[in-house]
N, C-alpha and C positions, 0 to 999 in steps of 0.2 A: 528450675532454671534452664532456659534453652540456649544453645550455643548458636551464634551467627556464623554461617559459613562464608567463605570468600565469594561464592556465587550469589548468596543472599545480599551481601553488601553491594556487589556490582549491580544487581537488579534494583536495589533501593536507590543507588546513585542515578541510574538511568531513569527511573520513574520520576525522581525529583528533577532531574535535568529536563525531562520532557515538559514538566509544568513550567519551569523557569524559562526555557526557550520559547514555549508557546505564549507566555505572558510578555516577555521582554524582547524577544527576537534574538537572533544569533549574535549580532554585534554588540548589543547592550548587555548581554549576559556575561558575568564575571565568574571565575572559578569559585570565589568566595560565596557568591549567590547560591551556587549548587551545593557547596559544603553545608551552608545553613539550611537549605531546603531538604537535604538528605539527612540532616541531624547526624553528620559524620565528621570525621577529622580530615584536615588537609592531607595528612600522611596517607590515610586510607584512600582518599580520592586520587592522589597522584600515584599510588601503587597500582590502581586499576587503569587510570587514564592519565597519560603524561601531559595532555593539554586539552583545551576546549574542543578543538577540531576532532580529536579521537572520540570524545564523548558524543559529539554530533554524529560521527560516522557510526558509532555503536548504536545509537538510537535508530538511525536509518536501517541498519542491517537487522536489528531486532524486529522492527515493524515489518520489513519486507520478508524476513524469514518466517514470521508468523503468518503473513498473508499467503506466501507460497505453500507453507505446510497445510493450511486450511484448504486452499484450492486443490492441491494434489490429493488430499484425503477425500474431499467431496467428489472430485472428478473421477476418481477411481471406482466410485460406486455406481456410476451411470454408464450406459452403453451407447445410446443414440447421440449423435453429434450435437443436435440442437438442445437436447435435454442437458447435455454437459455444459453448453454455453449458458443456459438458464441458471443452472445451479452455481456456476462460477460467478455470474453476475450478482446473484443474491448473496452469496458468501462474501464477495468483495465489498459490496455496499454495506452489508451488516457490520463487517469489521471496521470500515471507515467510521460508521456511526458510533461504534463502541470505543474506538480510539481516535477521537477527533483531534486531540492535541498532537498526537503522533502523525496523523495525516497532514496536519498543517505544516509540521516540520519537514516531512518528506516531499510534499507537493509544492509548497510555497517558499519556505525559508531556504531550502537547499538550492533553489534556482538563483543563479547569479553570484555564487560565492567563490568563484574562481575555477581554475582548470581541474583541480583535484575533485571538487564537488561535482562539477559538470560531467566528468568522466564516470563517476559513480552513478549519477542520475541517468546517464545514457545506458549504462550497463543494466540498471534496474528496469528501465523501459524495455530493453531488449529481452530480458528474462520474461516479462509479461507478454510481450509480442510473441515469443516462442511458445508459451503455453496456449495462447489463443490460436495461433497459426496451426499448431498440432491438432487442435479440436476441429478447426475449419477443414483441414485436409482430411480428417477422419469422416466428416460429414460429406465431403465431395466423394470419397471412396464408397461410402455406404449409400450414396444416392439421395441423401436428405438435403444436400446443397448442390446448386449448379456449379459447373466448372468456373473457377475464378483464380486470381492471383491471391493466394492465401496470406502471404506476408503483407502485401499492400493492404488487404482488408483488415488484418490484425492490427496494423499500425493505425489505421483510421479509427478502429474501435478504441484503442488505448488513448488516442487523442481526444475522442469524443467523451469518454468516461472521465478522463483527466479534467476536461473543461467543466463537466457536470459537478464533479466532486469539489473542484476549486471554488466554483460559484457557491456551492453549499457551505463550504468552510467560511467564506466571507459573509454570506447573507442568511444562512440557515434554511434556505430554500433551494430546490424543492425538498420536502421530507423524503429522504432516500428510501426508506422502507415503503412508503406509499407510492413512490414513483417507479418502483421496480417493474410492475407490469407494463407501463408505458415505455420505459427504456428498453425492456426486452422486445416489445413489439417493434419499436423503431430499429433496433439493431438487427432483428430477424429480417425485416423488410430490406435492410441495406445489403444483405447477402443473398437475397432471393429465397429465404426459408419461409415456409408457412408457419404461422404461430397461432396459438389458441385464440379463437375469436375471429380468425380470418375466414 
């Protein structure tokens, strides 16, 4: 007999909530729907999350934390600025493919849900801009990239990737894994970096 820990229960609730939010949307989802999908009790659900908004925030933070951890882990293994950007892009798109329901929640459903959600969404964007900006600055320092406004470029990249992933969530195209080389080449050209095949 295995014992279920509080952490396991919380994770199970979040996994169930991700499925329900992805299927029904934020406004149509009820706490009872999440209880049923998690095969949990109301008491357990409310112990971990006092309301639907906190579950939604929990999902966003879980996904973003996972993405940031993967990015930081992969980026620490590369030295060259453009190599770091390549691996960051591949890692990000692979994670979006693996967690499509979570990506839908973070990139689509969190938009337009009021000031608290918008504040979190902007903070998340800023975290990813900072990661990309740091890598662009490194490329400028090591001479692999020409001088440029690293923050502006990083924001343009986040915007472009956001649009590509949102289109993929709605339509299933392009296949993110297959599109990686073309996206890399496009982004490399946008910052004046040479890319394989040039």
